[in-house]
Phi, psi and omega in degrees: 000138180280134182254140180255142178271154183299331178294322182292317177298321179292321179295320178297317180300316178301316182293318175298317177299316178293320176298321175299311183296318182296316187264006177289136179293152181267116177233101183292141178245104180242141167258125184248127180270168179298147181289128181261125177283120180275001180057041178225149176265158178290149188290334180236358174234104187290342181276347181258136179253159180264124182231165180239135180234127180246130178245159174215146175284105181262007176278184179258003174225160181297142178228165172239136183229157179303141178294168178250035181293338179217152183291149174265144180248161185261161170241118181276149174233120180267121176263184179302147178306138180092349176252170182286144178263149179236155169228151187237137171237118178243121181253099189254164173293343180307123177056022178231129175291137177296142171243132180285131173239109176282166178306128181089347180281157186229167175210143182248135175250145165267136181232144170248109184239140173301116194292338187282353176263138179264341178246145184220138169250121180264129175232130185229129172294144178222139177231157179244183186293336182277357183084003177283142180245147175220163178246110178275119178237141176208142176277141175230162176235132178288147173236162179113164186284333185264010182295337181258018177084357182275000000 
């Protein structure tokens, strides 16, 4: 019967743990805070207001998100008359440097959003240490008197 040394068993255990970690699916855990109205209008679009959105890494491992070096703008979607209208803000890695978010760390984005819509879908590219990317998406609702542009 072959006898194994403790070092061999420890190495095999570490190898199995690494394999499990490597092949585990990537599901980013972000906490999105309410949108803060900065009470400013966009410089060339009077319908767009300036908002601030803060996210935090609520997971247990480090992630990377697109940087906040420039404001993100919305893309509006007009639905059928009589139904609620939505606007989308997608914050992608395109032309943005990745920012490292350790567990519990946060980042604030400036948003220019068309004020007449009360609902917004936020989408953020997220990457992990393995280079895997996922798209985190969450719906939010505007609050306040001026959310409908009035």
